[in-house]
C-alpha positions as CSV (number, residue, x, y, z in Angstrom):
1,M,144.1,280.6,300.4
2,G,145.0,282.7,297.1
3,F,148.5,283.1,298.3
4,A,149.1,279.6,299.1
5,L,147.9,278.7,295.8
6,C,150.6,280.8,294.0
7,I,153.5,279.5,296.2
8,R,152.2,275.7,295.0
9,R,152.0,276.9,291.2
10,S,155.8,278.5,291.9
11,A,157.1,275.5,293.6
12,S,155.7,273.3,290.5
13,T,156.9,275.6,287.6
14,L,160.5,275.6,289.3
15,A,160.7,271.9,289.9
16,S,159.8,271.5,286.0
17,V,162.6,273.9,285.1
18,C,164.9,272.3,287.1
19,G,164.1,268.5,285.6
20,R,165.0,270.3,282.0
21,V,168.3,271.4,283.2
22,A,169.5,268.4,284.5
23,R,168.5,266.3,281.6
24,A,170.2,268.7,279.2
25,Q,173.5,268.2,281.2
26,A,173.4,264.7,281.2
27,V,173.1,264.5,277.4
28,S,175.9,267.0,276.8
29,S,178.0,264.6,279.5
30,V,177.3,261.6,277.3
31,I,178.2,263.4,274.0
32,V,181.1,264.5,275.2
33,N,182.0,261.4,276.4
34,R,181.5,259.6,273.4
35,S,183.3,262.4,271.2
36,S,186.4,261.7,273.5
37,L,186.4,257.8,273.0
38,V,186.3,258.5,269.6
39,H,188.7,260.9,268.9
40,K,191.1,260.1,271.8
41,P,194.3,258.4,270.1
42,S,195.7,254.9,270.9
43,L,199.5,254.8,272.6
44,F,200.0,252.0,270.3
45,R,199.2,252.7,267.0
46,P,202.3,254.9,266.1
47,F,204.4,251.7,267.0
48,V,202.0,249.6,264.4
49,S,202.0,251.9,261.7
50,R,205.9,252.1,261.8
51,G,206.5,248.6,261.8
52,F,204.9,247.3,258.6
53,P,207.6,249.4,256.1
54,Y,210.5,248.4,258.4
55,S,209.6,244.8,258.0
56,T,209.0,244.9,254.1
57,A,212.5,247.2,253.6
58,T,214.2,244.8,255.4
59,E,212.9,241.7,253.2
60,R,213.4,243.2,250.2
61,L,217.0,243.8,251.1
62,K,217.8,240.2,252.0
63,S,216.2,239.3,248.8
64,D,218.4,241.7,246.7
65,Q,221.1,240.6,248.5
66,T,220.5,237.0,247.5
67,L,220.0,237.4,243.9
68,L,223.0,239.5,243.8
69,Q,224.8,236.5,245.5
70,V,223.5,234.2,243.0
71,I,224.4,236.7,239.8
72,D,227.9,236.5,241.0
73,S,228.0,233.1,241.3
74,E,227.0,232.6,237.7
75,I,229.3,235.3,236.5
76,N,232.3,233.6,238.2
77,N,231.5,230.4,236.5
78,D,234.4,228.4,235.5
79,S,232.9,227.9,232.2
80,F,233.1,231.8,231.5
81,K,236.7,232.2,232.3
82,A,238.4,231.2,229.3
83,D,236.6,233.6,227.4
84,D,236.9,236.4,229.8
85,H,237.5,239.5,227.7
86,D,236.0,242.7,227.4
87,V,232.6,242.5,225.5
88,E,231.6,246.0,225.8
89,E,233.7,247.3,222.7
90,D,232.3,246.5,219.0
91,E,234.7,243.7,217.3
92,S,235.8,243.8,213.6
93,T,238.0,240.5,213.0
94,D,240.0,239.8,209.9
95,V,240.8,235.6,210.9
96,S,244.2,234.8,209.0
97,S,244.0,230.9,209.4
98,G,242.3,230.5,206.1
99,F,238.7,232.3,207.0
100,P,238.0,234.7,204.3
101,F,235.5,236.7,205.6
102,I,236.0,239.8,207.8
103,I,233.6,239.4,211.0
104,Q,231.7,242.1,212.3
105,D,230.5,241.2,216.0
106,N,228.4,243.9,218.2
107,P,228.0,242.9,221.6
108,G,224.5,242.8,222.8
109,H,223.2,241.7,219.1
110,R,222.0,238.4,218.5
111,T,223.8,238.5,215.3
112,V,227.3,238.7,213.5
113,T,227.9,239.9,209.9
114,L,230.3,238.3,207.6
115,T,231.7,240.3,204.2
116,R,233.9,239.7,201.8
117,E,234.5,240.9,198.0
118,H,235.0,237.8,195.5
119,N,235.7,238.1,192.2
120,E,233.7,241.6,191.8
121,E,231.0,240.2,194.0
122,K,229.9,241.6,197.1
123,M,229.2,238.7,199.8
124,K,227.3,239.5,203.1
125,V,226.4,236.8,205.7
126,E,223.9,237.2,208.5
127,V,225.0,234.6,211.1
128,S,222.7,234.0,213.9
129,M,222.7,232.5,217.3
130,P,222.9,228.8,217.7
131,G,219.6,226.5,218.3
132,L,218.4,223.3,218.4
133,G,217.1,222.3,214.9
134,M,213.4,221.0,215.2
135,D,211.7,219.2,212.8
136,E,208.0,220.5,211.8
137,N,207.2,217.4,209.9
138,E,207.0,214.2,211.9
139,D,205.6,212.3,208.9
140,D,208.9,213.4,206.8
141,M,210.9,211.7,209.6
142,D,209.1,208.7,209.4
143,D,209.8,208.3,205.6
144,D,213.2,208.9,206.3
145,E,213.7,206.3,209.0
146,D,211.6,203.9,206.6
147,G,214.5,204.7,203.7
148,G,211.9,206.8,201.9
149,G,213.4,210.4,202.6
150,D,216.0,212.7,201.1
151,G,217.9,212.4,204.4
152,R,217.6,216.0,205.3
153,H,216.0,215.3,208.6
154,E,218.7,213.0,210.2
155,K,220.0,216.3,211.9
156,A,216.6,217.4,213.3
157,N,217.6,217.4,216.6
158,E,221.3,218.6,216.3
159,T,222.5,222.0,216.9
160,S,222.4,224.5,214.3
161,I,223.1,227.8,212.8
162,P,221.1,230.0,210.7
163,L,222.7,231.8,207.8
164,V,221.4,234.0,205.3
165,V,224.1,234.4,202.8
166,T,223.7,237.5,200.0
167,V,226.0,237.5,196.9
168,T,225.7,240.5,195.0
169,K,226.7,241.5,191.6
170,K,228.0,245.0,190.0
171,S,224.5,245.9,188.9
172,G,223.0,245.2,192.2
173,L,221.2,241.7,191.3
174,S,221.8,240.0,194.0
175,L,221.3,235.9,195.0
176,E,220.0,235.3,198.7
177,F,220.4,231.9,200.1
178,S,218.8,230.9,203.5
179,C,220.9,228.2,205.0
180,T,221.3,226.3,208.1
181,A,225.1,225.3,209.0
182,F,225.7,222.4,210.8
183,P,229.4,221.8,212.3
184,D,230.2,219.4,209.4
185,E,228.0,220.6,206.6
186,V,225.5,223.5,205.0
187,V,222.3,222.7,204.3
188,I,220.3,225.4,201.6
189,D,216.9,225.7,202.5
190,G,215.8,228.2,200.4
191,L,217.0,231.1,197.6
192,S,215.7,233.9,195.7
193,V,216.7,236.5,193.4
194,N,216.3,240.2,194.4
195,R,216.7,243.4,192.2
196,P,217.6,246.6,193.8
197,E,215.1,248.3,192.5
198,D,212.1,246.4,194.2
199,S,209.9,248.1,196.7
200,S,208.7,246.4,200.1
201,S,205.5,245.9,198.4
202,E,206.8,244.2,195.3
203,E,208.8,242.0,198.0
204,L,205.7,240.8,199.1
205,L,204.3,239.6,195.7
206,K,207.2,238.3,193.8
207,Y,207.7,234.9,193.0
208,D,210.8,233.3,194.8
209,G,210.9,230.4,192.7
210,P,209.9,226.7,193.8
211,D,210.8,225.0,197.2
212,F,214.7,224.3,197.3
213,Q,214.0,220.3,197.6
214,E,212.0,220.4,194.4
215,L,214.5,221.2,192.0
216,D,216.5,218.9,190.3
217,E,219.3,217.2,192.3
218,N,222.2,218.5,189.9
219,M,220.9,221.7,190.2
220,R,220.9,221.4,193.9
221,K,224.5,220.3,194.2
222,S,225.4,223.2,191.7
223,F,224.0,225.7,194.4
224,H,226.0,223.9,197.1
225,K,229.5,224.4,194.6
226,F,228.5,227.8,193.9
227,L,228.4,228.2,197.8
228,D,231.5,226.4,198.3
229,S,233.7,228.3,196.0
230,R,232.8,231.5,197.7
231,G,233.8,230.4,201.2
232,I,230.4,228.8,202.5
233,N,231.5,225.4,203.2
234,A,232.2,222.8,205.9
235,S,235.2,224.2,207.0
236,A,234.0,227.7,207.5
237,T,231.0,226.5,209.3
238,D,232.8,224.6,211.4
239,F,234.7,227.7,212.6
240,L,231.7,229.5,212.5
241,Y,229.9,226.9,214.8
242,E,232.8,227.3,217.6
243,Y,232.6,231.0,217.5
244,M,229.0,231.4,217.6
245,M,229.0,229.2,220.9
246,D,231.4,231.1,222.2
247,K,229.4,234.5,221.6
248,D,226.4,232.7,223.2
249,N,228.7,232.5,226.4
250,R,230.0,236.2,226.5
251,E,226.7,237.6,225.2
252,Y,225.0,235.6,228.3
253,K,227.7,237.1,230.4
254,L,227.0,240.5,229.5
255,W,223.5,240.2,230.2
256,L,224.2,239.1,233.5
257,K,226.3,242.1,234.2
258,K,223.8,244.3,233.3
259,L,221.2,242.5,235.4
260,K,223.7,243.0,238.3
261,N,223.6,246.7,237.6
262,F,220.2,246.9,237.8
263,V,219.7,245.0,241.0
264,Q,222.7,247.2,242.7
265,E,220.6,250.6,241.8
């Protein structure tokens, strides 16, 4: 009896041990299978990751080529051919056909500088790119239409050229005019007297005088004659108008060439 009882206990213990071993092996098999599923690479993944950069590079190349074609078409526009000359070098021009100023024209700049000496006076004129004059005061325009204005706004929508004319005496004292040049006349917008010793802070505080249009009519006419006698007149501004329109085209073409160089790099 005792011997049989020992055999039954040993068999029960052996069965329990075998069961635990079997369960452990099953769990290990599941873990291994899951791990292999997570880390196993896909055969299609390399093709997908390489496809997107290739497509983006192709689209960028096509867009650059299209942009270059548009730029080349604009550069070769017929309107530029008449003015097609080297604009990379600085130009200092002394016009002989009655124009009394030396022109300093730097490619890439928005302004042209005119200089001359007149009866021991030094003159400097800064000429800006042409633009469309826009009137800021609609009420004044209405007054002109009713006949109550001074006619200043009749040219409000015409193309004009801003001028800053500085006449300097030997002492350094200068008279500065802010003007607007039209193809057939010069309009004085304002003037100020400047001293060479004036600092930048004093420039902000100084009194520049009344508005030019508030001056007596005879005084306004006298200032126009003052500029006319020094070469700032209708014939000069007519030449400047054509010159600055030409410069506007040349600067645009130069800008296009710089833009093309950027796209090509």
